[in-house]
MDAnalysis code that builds the backbone (N, CA, C; Angstrom):
import MDAnalysis as mda
import numpy as np

u = mda.Universe.empty(237, n_residues=79, atom_resindex=np.repeat(np.arange(79), 3), trajectory=True)
u.add_TopologyAttr("name", ["N", "CA", "C"] * 79)
u.add_TopologyAttr("resid", np.arange(1, 80))
u.add_TopologyAttr("resname", ["MET", "GLU", "ARG", "SER", "GLY", "TRP", "ARG", "THR", "THR", "LEU", "ASP", "TYR", "ARG", "GLU", "ASN", "HIS", "VAL", "ARG", "ALA", "ARG", "ASP", "GLY", "ARG", "LEU", "LEU", "GLU", "VAL", "ILE", "PRO", "THR", "TRP", "THR", "ALA", "GLU", "ALA", "GLU", "ARG", "PHE", "ASP", "GLY", "ASP", "LEU", "SER", "PHE", "VAL", "ALA", "ALA", "SER", "GLY", "GLY", "THR", "PRO", "GLU", "GLU", "ALA", "TRP", "ALA", "GLN", "LEU", "ARG", "ALA", "ASP", "VAL", "ASP", "ALA", "SER", "ARG", "ILE", "GLN", "THR", "VAL", "ARG", "ALA", "VAL", "ARG", "LEU", "LEU", "THR", "PRO"])
u.atoms.positions = np.array([
    [14.917, 127.340, -53.337],
    [13.557, 127.461, -53.791],
    [13.226, 128.909, -54.137],
    [13.752, 129.833, -53.365],
    [13.451, 131.235, -53.630],
    [14.031, 131.688, -54.964],
    [15.127, 131.101, -55.381],
    [15.704, 131.447, -56.686],
    [14.798, 131.016, -57.831],
    [13.956, 130.016, -57.596],
    [13.029, 129.575, -58.639],
    [11.638, 130.190, -58.471],
    [11.545, 131.257, -57.665],
    [10.309, 132.018, -57.578],
    [9.404, 131.720, -56.397],
    [9.811, 130.824, -55.504],
    [8.992, 130.516, -54.338],
    [9.255, 131.519, -53.224],
    [8.210, 131.910, -52.511],
    [8.319, 132.712, -51.285],
    [8.169, 131.732, -50.141],
    [9.136, 131.683, -49.239],
    [9.126, 130.664, -48.193],
    [9.038, 131.286, -46.805],
    [8.453, 130.512, -45.877],
    [8.397, 130.900, -44.470],
    [8.634, 129.660, -43.616],
    [9.084, 129.891, -42.393],
    [9.286, 128.815, -41.429],
    [8.699, 129.269, -40.102],
    [7.783, 128.468, -39.546],
    [7.134, 128.796, -38.278],
    [7.408, 127.707, -37.255],
    [7.393, 128.116, -35.979],
    [7.612, 127.186, -34.875],
    [6.433, 127.250, -33.921],
    [6.032, 126.090, -33.438],
    [5.029, 126.050, -32.361],
    [5.307, 124.836, -31.495],
    [4.741, 124.852, -30.325],
    [4.886, 123.730, -29.389],
    [3.514, 123.185, -29.043],
    [3.385, 121.881, -29.082],
    [2.185, 121.222, -28.583],
    [2.490, 120.767, -27.161],
    [1.686, 121.224, -26.207],
    [1.882, 120.851, -24.807],
    [0.923, 119.720, -24.468],
    [1.475, 118.610, -24.018],
    [0.675, 117.462, -23.597],
    [0.592, 117.516, -22.075],
    [-0.627, 117.554, -21.568],
    [-0.825, 117.686, -20.126],
    [-1.643, 116.529, -19.570],
    [-1.393, 116.247, -18.292],
    [-2.179, 115.246, -17.575],
    [-3.531, 115.865, -17.220],
    [-4.454, 115.035, -16.786],
    [-5.779, 115.549, -16.400],
    [-5.710, 116.593, -15.292],
    [-4.696, 116.500, -14.440],
    [-4.568, 117.472, -13.354],
    [-3.821, 118.738, -13.781],
    [-3.459, 118.840, -15.052],
    [-2.815, 120.035, -15.566],
    [-1.301, 119.991, -15.622],
    [-0.705, 118.924, -15.083],
    [0.757, 118.820, -15.120],
    [1.242, 118.673, -16.563],
    [2.317, 119.371, -16.874],
    [2.909, 119.277, -18.193],
    [3.680, 117.964, -18.301],
    [3.281, 117.112, -19.237],
    [3.921, 115.823, -19.419],
    [4.979, 115.844, -20.522],
    [4.687, 116.600, -21.582],
    [5.585, 116.581, -22.733],
    [5.385, 117.838, -23.568],
    [6.463, 118.309, -24.158],
    [6.412, 119.417, -25.103],
    [6.894, 118.869, -26.441],
    [6.031, 118.969, -27.453],
    [6.364, 118.442, -28.774],
    [6.594, 119.619, -29.717],
    [7.855, 119.846, -30.117],
    [8.126, 120.953, -31.039],
    [7.689, 120.595, -32.457],
    [7.126, 121.567, -33.155],
    [6.713, 121.366, -34.542],
    [7.150, 122.566, -35.374],
    [7.896, 122.285, -36.416],
    [8.320, 123.302, -37.367],
    [7.507, 123.123, -38.642],
    [6.994, 124.228, -39.178],
    [6.211, 124.180, -40.404],
    [6.860, 125.079, -41.446],
    [7.260, 124.479, -42.559],
    [7.833, 125.215, -43.684],
    [6.746, 125.351, -44.747],
    [6.623, 126.550, -45.302],
    [5.618, 126.800, -46.328],
    [6.268, 127.522, -47.503],
    [5.715, 127.280, -48.685],
    [6.193, 127.971, -49.881],
    [4.988, 128.315, -50.752],
    [5.057, 129.472, -51.369],
    [4.004, 129.868, -52.306],
    [4.649, 130.582, -53.484],
    [3.985, 130.468, -54.631],
    [4.493, 131.093, -55.850],
    [3.300, 131.527, -56.694],
    [3.427, 132.702, -57.279],
    [2.377, 133.187, -58.165],
    [2.976, 133.375, -59.552],
    [2.454, 132.612, -60.503],
    [2.891, 132.751, -61.897],
    [1.668, 132.698, -62.812],
    [0.669, 133.481, -62.449],
    [-0.612, 133.454, -63.135],
    [-1.633, 132.672, -62.330],
    [-1.208, 131.604, -61.693],
    [-1.991, 130.844, -60.721],
    [-1.214, 130.842, -59.418],
    [-1.910, 130.643, -58.315],
    [-1.255, 130.583, -57.008],
    [-0.963, 129.129, -56.676],
    [0.312, 128.810, -56.446],
    [0.725, 127.471, -56.046],
    [1.267, 127.550, -54.625],
    [0.966, 126.533, -53.823],
    [1.473, 126.528, -52.457],
    [1.661, 125.098, -51.966],
    [2.533, 124.977, -50.971],
    [2.835, 123.686, -50.373],
    [3.310, 123.940, -48.939],
    [3.016, 123.007, -48.035],
    [3.441, 123.120, -46.640],
    [3.890, 121.756, -46.138],
    [4.868, 121.760, -45.234],
    [5.375, 120.517, -44.658],
    [5.801, 120.781, -43.220],
    [5.680, 119.758, -42.375],
    [6.037, 119.891, -40.963],
    [7.083, 118.856, -40.583],
    [7.821, 119.176, -39.526],
    [8.812, 118.249, -39.008],
    [9.196, 118.615, -37.594],
    [9.917, 117.741, -36.941],
    [10.355, 117.969, -35.568],
    [11.518, 118.934, -35.459],
    [12.219, 119.164, -36.587],
    [13.334, 120.111, -36.645],
    [13.159, 120.966, -37.896],
    [13.822, 122.123, -37.936],
    [13.741, 122.924, -39.158],
    [14.253, 122.153, -40.381],
    [15.311, 121.383, -40.199],
    [15.879, 120.612, -41.300],
    [14.886, 119.589, -41.855],
    [14.152, 118.921, -40.970],
    [13.138, 117.955, -41.416],
    [12.020, 118.642, -42.194],
    [11.574, 119.792, -41.710],
    [10.496, 120.517, -42.379],
    [10.942, 120.989, -43.763],
    [12.161, 121.569, -43.860],
    [12.664, 122.032, -45.157],
    [12.855, 120.870, -46.117],
    [13.399, 119.759, -45.629],
    [13.633, 118.591, -46.492],
    [12.313, 118.049, -47.036],
    [11.286, 117.969, -46.190],
    [9.986, 117.475, -46.646],
    [9.353, 118.437, -47.644],
    [9.492, 119.736, -47.389],
    [8.960, 120.734, -48.310],
    [9.626, 120.596, -49.682],
    [10.948, 120.479, -49.688],
    [11.685, 120.326, -50.948],
    [11.260, 119.050, -51.668],
    [11.107, 117.959, -50.919],
    [10.676, 116.688, -51.518],
    [9.280, 116.816, -52.118],
    [8.384, 117.519, -51.442],
    [7.024, 117.706, -51.957],
    [7.031, 118.537, -53.242],
    [7.848, 119.581, -53.292],
    [7.937, 120.403, -54.497],
    [8.535, 119.576, -55.633],
    [9.610, 118.841, -55.354],
    [10.248, 118.023, -56.388],
    [9.312, 116.949, -56.938],
    [8.429, 116.433, -56.082],
    [7.476, 115.394, -56.493],
    [6.162, 115.988, -57.004],
    [6.117, 117.297, -57.144],
    [4.918, 118.006, -57.632],
    [3.692, 117.780, -56.754],
    [3.906, 117.629, -55.457],
    [2.782, 117.557, -54.521],
    [2.462, 118.985, -54.072],
    [1.920, 119.735, -55.011],
    [1.687, 121.165, -54.852],
    [0.209, 121.436, -55.088],
    [-0.366, 122.309, -54.287],
    [-1.744, 122.751, -54.490],
    [-1.699, 123.989, -55.386],
    [-2.581, 124.055, -56.356],
    [-2.652, 125.218, -57.239],
    [-4.100, 125.663, -57.364],
    [-4.305, 126.962, -57.246],
    [-5.638, 127.535, -57.426],
    [-5.558, 128.615, -58.490],
    [-6.607, 128.694, -59.247],
    [-6.672, 129.729, -60.271],
    [-6.801, 131.090, -59.616],
    [-6.109, 132.020, -60.156],
    [-6.196, 133.384, -59.642],
    [-7.547, 133.987, -60.007],
    [-8.108, 134.697, -59.096],
    [-9.366, 135.381, -59.335],
    [-9.040, 136.839, -59.643],
    [-9.507, 137.284, -60.770],
    [-9.263, 138.678, -61.135],
    [-10.601, 139.415, -61.149],
    [-10.613, 140.554, -60.504],
    [-11.813, 141.388, -60.480],
    [-11.674, 142.461, -61.546],
    [-12.658, 142.547, -62.386],
    [-12.651, 143.571, -63.410],
    [-13.474, 144.758, -62.945],
    [-12.951, 145.921, -63.150],
    [-13.699, 147.118, -62.784],
    [-14.244, 147.762, -64.048],
    [-15.455, 148.256, -63.980],
    [-16.071, 148.868, -65.175],
    [-15.385, 150.148, -65.591],
])
């Protein structure tokens, strides 16, 4: 993806599921892959998975299927 102009990142976090008394019941790992590209407009996409491989695969599938958010770039003109 980076060869086609995307800037990518991969983040990790854990969701801790606890009982009412505070005991840790479960740790759910979540990997989030993100990509952004600027080619006059800003395009971005994000995907999550239980493993890095799942997150990257979903991100690639979303890009291939054009499930991408795009916003127009805002340019400030100075006098």
